[in-house]
C-alpha positions in Angstrom: -3.0 17.3 14.2 -2.1 14.6 16.7 -3.6 11.0 16.4 -5.3 11.5 19.7 -6.9 14.5 18.5 -8.1 12.7 15.4 -9.5 9.9 17.5 -11.5 12.3 19.6 -12.8 14.0 16.5 -14.3 10.7 15.3 -15.5 9.6 18.8 -18.6 7.9 17.8 -16.6 5.3 16.0 -14.6 2.7 18.0 -10.7 3.4 18.6 -10.1 -0.2 17.7 -11.6 0.4 14.3 -10.2 3.9 13.6 -6.5 3.2 14.7 -5.7 0.8 11.9 -7.4 3.0 9.3 -5.4 6.0 10.6 -2.2 4.0 10.5 -2.7 2.5 6.8 -3.5 6.1 5.6 -0.3 7.4 7.0 1.8 4.4 5.6 0.1 4.8 2.1 0.4 8.6 1.9 3.9 8.8 3.0 5.2 5.7 1.3 6.5 4.2 4.7 6.1 0.8 6.5 3.0 0.2 8.7 5.4 -0.3 11.6 6.9 3.2 11.1 3.5 4.7 10.5 2.3 3.2 13.9 5.1 5.3 15.7 3.9 8.4 14.2 2.2 10.9 16.4 1.4 13.6 13.8 -1.3 13.4 11.1 -1.1 15.7 8.1 -4.0 17.6 6.9 -4.3 15.5 3.7 -4.5 12.3 5.9 -7.1 13.7 8.3 -9.3 14.5 5.2 -8.9 11.0 3.8 -9.7 9.3 7.1 -12.7 11.5 7.7 -14.0 10.9 4.3 -13.6 7.2 4.7 -15.6 7.1 7.8 -18.4 9.3 6.4 -17.8 12.5 8.4 -18.4 15.8 6.9 -15.7 18.5 7.0 -15.3 22.0 5.8 -12.2 22.9 3.7 -9.9 25.5 5.0 
């Protein structure tokens, strides 16, 4: 999933609030720097689940 798609999925939450959470999650899960994570355009499934869970959204496992 792309970062833009994830931001649209959590639309009620401000983009300014969501973007740092997404970047931090990518950095921690992949073991990369925050600067590298900011450049990534793809978010893996486990990272999407972590972000949705953190923001309090419900999701159905595939």
